[in-house]
N, C-alpha and C positions, 0 to 999 in steps of 0.2 A: 184603158191603159193609163190615161191622164189622171184618173182618180187615184191610182196607186202611187203617184209621185208625191213624195213627202214635202211638206211646206217648211221653208226655212226663213230666217231673218238674218240679214247681213248687217253687222255693226261695224262702224269705222271709229277707231279710237286714236285721236291725234294727240300725241305727247310732245314733250319738249325735244326729245332726241330720237323718236321713232313713231311710225304709224302702223297700226295693226288692223287688219280686216279679219273679223271672226264670224264664222257661220254657225248659227245656233239652230237647233231643231225648234219647232214651235213650242215645245215643252221645256226648252232651256238647256238641252245638252249641247256642249261644244262639239261640232262635227269636224271643223277644219279651221285653220288660222294661217294667215300670211302676214309677214312683218317686213317693213323696209326701214332701215336706219338712216339718219341724217344728223348733222350737227350744226347748230347755229354758229356763226362767226362772232366770237366774243373777244373783247379785251377788257381793260379795267372798267370802262363805263358803258361800252356799247355791246349790243347783242342783236344780231340781225340774221334773217334767213330769207332766201329768195322765194318768191311765189311759185316759180317753176319747180323748185325742189319739192314743194308740198303737192302741187297738182300732179307731178310725175309719180310721187309716192302713192297718191290716191288711185291713179290709174293702175299702178303695179299691183296693189293689193286687190283691187276690184277684178282685174283680169284673172288673177290667180284663183280667187274664190268663184268667179263665174265659170272658169274651166272645170274646177272641182265639182261644182254643182251639176254641170252638164254631163260630166263623166260618171256621176254617182246617182243619176236619175232623181235629182232634187230640184225643187222649184223655189227660187228666191221670191218671196211675196212682198218684201219691203226692205228698205235700208234705214238705219238709225245712226246718226252721227253725234259724237261727243268730242270735245276738244279742250286743250289748254285755252285759257280765257283772255288774258289781258295783253294781247299782241295786236298790232294793226298794220294795215296796208292801204296806202292811198292809191286810188285808181282814177283814170281819166274818163271822159264821157263815153268812150268806146269800151270801157271795162278793162283797159290795159293797165298793168302795174306801173306806177311812176317811180317806185323805189323798192327796196326790199321790205319785208315785214320788220318792224321794230318790235322785238319780243318783250315778254313780261319782265325779263331780267335786265333790260336796258335802264341805265341810271342817268342819262344825260339830262333828264328833267328835274334832277334834285334841286338846282337853284330856283326853279319855278315853285317847287313845293315849299321851299323856305320863304319865298316872297309872298305866298298865300296862306301862311300858317295862321294868321288872324281869323281866317274863314273856317278853320277846321271844325269848330263846334257846329256852325250852321250847316256845313256840308254833311257832317255825320247825322244830324237830325233828319235831313232829307233822304240820305242815301243808305245809311247803315254802314258806310265805309268812312274810314278816316283818311286824311290826306297823306299820301305817300307816293313813292315812285312806281309802285306796283300797278295800281289801276290805270285805266286807259287815258282819262282826260289830261293829266299832266304831260303825257307823251304826245298827245295830239297838240297841246298848246306849244310844246317845244318845237314840233314840226312846223306849225303855223308861223311861229315867230322866226324860226331859223332857216326855213326853206321857202321863202316867199314866192319864188318863181314856180316851184313845184306846186305850192298851195293854190296858185292862180289856176293851174290846170286840173286841180283835184275836183272830181265830181262826187266821190264818196270815200268814206273811210270804212274799211271792212276788217272785222276780226278774222282769225283763221277759219272759224266755223262759218262766218258769213261768206267768205271767199269760196270755200269748198262747196257749200250748199248752193251758191249761185252757179258754180261750175257744173253741178249736177242737174239743177232744176231751172236755171235762168231767173230765179227769184232773188230779190234783195230783202231778206227778212232776218231778224235776229231775235232770239227768244229772251225771256225775262232774266234767266240766269246770267247770260252775258251782259245784259243791260245793267244788272245789279253789281257788275264789276267795273263800271265805267266812271263813276262819280258824276254821271249826267242824268241818271234815271231816278225819279222820285219813287222810293220803295213803297210809299203809301198809296200812290195812284197808279204805279206801274206805267209811267209815261215819261218822256223826255221833259226836263224841267227848264223853263225859259231862263230863270235866274242863273242856274248852273251853266247853261250854254253860253250866256253872256260872260260869266266869270272866266271861262276857259277859252273864249273866243271861237266857239264851235258853232257852225251854221246847221240848223236842224235838218235842212234838206240834204245834207251830206251824210246823214245817219240812216241806217236801215229802219224799216218798219218793225216795231216791237210786236211780238206774238207770244202766246203762252208756251212755256216749256212743255215738251211732250206732244207737240202738235205736228200735224203733217204740213210741212213747208210748201210742198209742191210735188211734182212727179218727174221722173227721170226723162230728160230730153232725148230726142232721137240722136242728136250729135254726140252726147255723152255715151249713150248706149252703143253706138258704133265704135267709139274709142275703147270702151271698157269690156265689151262682150256681154254686158247685162241687157235686160229687156227694157225697152222704152215704156214709159207710163207707170213704172213702179213708184209707189208712194215713198217719200223721203221724210223721215221724222227728225226733228231737232230735239234730241233727248236732254240737252242741257250741258253745262260746263263739266269738265272732268272731275272736279272735286265733288260736285253735287251727285254726279252719276256714280262715283266711287262709293259714296256713302250709301246710296240706294243699292248698289251692287253688293255691298257687304251685308245686305238684308236688314239694314237699319231703316225702319219705316215708322216707328213710334216715337212720340215726344220723349226725350230723355236718352234715346239711343245715341251712342258716341262712337266715333271712328278716329283712330290714329293712322295716318298714312305716312309712310316713310319712302318717298320717291326721290325725284331729283331734288326737290325741296321737301319739307315735311309739313304736315297739317294736323290739327286737331279739330274735329267737327262734331257738333251736337245738333240734333233736331229739336224743334220746338213748335208748338201750335200758335205761339204768340210772338208778335214782333217785339224784340227786346233791344232797346236803344239806350239802356241806362249805363253803358260802359263803353266809352269810345276807344278802348284798346282791343275790343273783340268785334269782329266783323259780323253784321247781321245781314244776310242776303236771302235771296229766293232759293228754295231747295228744288230738287228735281221733281218733287211731288207738288202739284198745284195746290195752293192754299196753305202750304207749310213753309216754315223758315229754317234756315241753316245758319247756326253760329259757327264762326271759323276763327281759329288762331293760326297764323302763318309763321313757320320757322324757316329761315333762309339757309338751311343746312340739311343735308341728307345724303343721298347716294352720290351726288356730284363730288362731294369732298372725299367720301370713302373710295370712290372710283379713282380719283386723282391720286390718293395715297397708294392704292393698290398698284396702279400703273407705274408710279414713280419708284416705289420701294419693294414691290413684289413682281418685278418684270420677269423673274425666273419662274413664275407660277401662272399658268394660263387660266386656272380656275380659282375658286375662293376657298377650297378646302384647307389649304395651308394657312392662310391668314386667319380663318376661323379657329383652327387648332391653336395658333399662337395667341389669339385673343383669349381663348379659354385658359391657356397656361398662365397668362398674366393675372395677377391677383386683383381683387377689388381696389380701385384707386390707381391701377396701372403703375405700381411701384412709385407712387408719388407724383406721377405726371398728371397735369390737369390741362385739358384742351378747351379753349374757347373757340367754337367752330364758326366764327363770324367772318368767313371768307368774303361774303358779299353783304356785310353789315348784319346787325341784329334785328330780328323780326319781333313778333308779338312776345309779351304784352307791352314792352317798353321799347318801341322802335328807335333804332339808332343807326342810320346809314353810314356813320363815320366809324363805327366799331370795326375792328379787324381781328383776324385769326391769331391765335396765340397758343404756344405750348409753354407751360409754366412748370418748373421743377425738374428740368432736364439735368441729368448727371451721367457719369460714365457707366453706371449700372443699367441704364435704360437700353432696352432692346426694341427692335422694330415692332414686335408684338405688343409692347407696352404703348408705343405711339398709336398703334391701330386701336387698342382697347380704349385709350384716352379719347380718341375721336368718337367712337361709339358711345362712350359715357357722356361726352360733351353734347352730342345730339340728343341723347336720352334725357339729360338734365333740362335741356330746352323744352323738350316735349312735356316732361313732368311739370315744369313751371306753368306751361300753358294749359295743361289738363286741369291742374288745380284752379287756375285763374278762371277758366271757362266754367268749371263746376260751380264755383262761387257765383258766377254771373247768372246762372240759370237755376240757382238753388231755391228761388222763390216758388217755383213750380213743384208741388209736392211729388208728382210723378217723376220729375227729373231728379229730385232729391234722392229717391230710391236708386236711380240709375247711377248716381255718383257715390253712393254709399258703398261700404265694404260688405254689405249684406250679400252673401253668395246666392241667396234664393231670390234676389231681385228679378223682376220680370224684364228689366232693361239691361242693356249690355254695354261693355266697352270692347270694341273689336280693333284689331290691328291688321293693316294690309300694306302692300307696296313691295317693290323689288327687294329691298334690304331685309324684309321680314321673312325671307326664305331661311334665314339663319336663326335656329333656336337659341343660340348664344345671345344674339342681339335682342330677341324677344324677352328672354329672361332678365337681361340687364335692364331693359325698359320697365319691365314689370316690377323689379326690385326698387328701382329709383322712383317710379310713380307710386308704388305702395298699393296698387289695386289689382284685383283679378282681371286678366285680359284674355280674350279669346282670339286666336289667330284665324284668319280666313283660309279656306282650303284652296282657293284659286288666286293666282296673281292677277287675274283679269276682272277685278271687281268693277273697274270703270266700264268695261265692255258689257259686263252682266247688267249694270245699271242701265246702259243704253238699250239692251235687249228688253229689260222689264218695261221701260218707257214705251218701246215700240209695241210690245205685247198688248199694252193697254190701248195705245193709239190705234192699232190695227184691228182691235175688237176681239183678240184672243182671250183677254181677261176684262172683267168689268171694272176693276180697280186695282190699285197697287198691292193691297193686302192679299187679294185673290191671286195676283201674279206671283208673289213671293210664296204663298201657300202651295201653288202648283209645283214650284221648284223644290220646296221642302219635301213634298209628298212623293215626287217622282224620281228625284235625283239626290241621293245621299251625299254626293261629293260637294254639295253646296251647304251642308250643315257644318258646324264648327269642327275643325280638325284637332285642335288641341287647346286646352285651357292652361294658362300660366298663372301660378300662385306666387305672391311675393314671399320671399324668405325674410323672416323677422331680423335675424342677425345681420344680413346684408343691408336691410333698410336702415338699421342703426348706423352702420359704417358710412352709408351714403349720405345720411343727414349731416354728418361731420364734414364730409367733402363738399356738400352743397353750400354750407356756410362759408367755407374757405373760397369757393368759386365766386360767391357773391361779393366777397371782400375784394378779390383780385379785380373783378370787373368794375366795381365801384371806384377803386383807386385809379384805374386806367382810363375809364370812359365816362364817369359821372362827374359833371362840373358842379 
């Protein structure tokens, strides 16, 4: 009877505003999912969330998936975790939180970033990251300098992934993908760097042990098993950071494959076999696939702004159908409205934390649908700028050059994923502004799919990542591309004019 029980893998996807537990068959079919929502406490410069909120969410999704598997005659044979990356929690010698998590959106370390700007080039050469308020080290330095009494009690600093992995396994380990988002790990040696530790006042012993991404961190403890309903001794895989896993889960595994993600924030990522540190406006980090690198451009605008607008001006609509209709009805250029979506500053390629959001060209003919479209166009222009910038950065690689060309027969792809990409209207606007053929992903769960693929390799179901992706392609058509968007030439011409106008508005307001 035991032999007839189907084997499954449970993935845990920890986002900025929700956590999902997704149960996959060993071949990659989604069998069940459970989601718990939460919201960081934010104001102008701070963004925090309690450790208890996240541990409770983990238990909730694990209990739900454990119950489903037991009732469905399924065997969970391993867990795989992926998480948002640049948030941290100080804990004491007993492993107890000393404060809330300071999340990746927190900006209190901006003065520290300004004071260390002369070190930016040397930091980038070692880490592949440029100095900004997003990575971990400036936040740690702010905490060390501004919370001296708590710092004295601090035994370790944990990312969200570190905290939850320790909760499940009792181990203090962090994988290279999280290390590559700290400004403390040398990307050449994949080790904590003494010079960087001194620069940011961080003690090595307070950091977790670095391990390869996609490795088994440990096994589920008896105490966690009792709390969650899962079986003790299950192997737990650290699949890597959410953006790395999202790229993998979009089935991007070859050098030159590119992914646009429109989530809470937005990202453009490209895979490369070579470490590329020739442009310090583009992040070069460790990818979810060992031995590969991921170039990233970060846009500090996405679903958070769109959701704010929907909640504020479409309170009469519980779903997004009405707003999508009104966006479609608004013409290209949103009746002259231009939005600069810098509600939390401007991200790549020319970072400016002092930039602010703006609606330009408001007049009495403007309707709420025009404002909504201008927001979508504003986000799309930021994505397009970064896609072009990243494409130039990796153009030296001939294979990548094909990926970024407009040759529709290219072996490489540009894919798009994330919550906002459920809207065909948004996808077509992005395609027209970017001027490239783009494939949408069939599932919103690309991050969880990436964590599944990582676990499939770690647990021995596949020999390598190409084999794991091939299995999904062969067995489950839902993971092949659902739709290809082609740029409209006339729209591209109109958007080129608007692009130049946007650039001038931004330069006049925010460029010194």
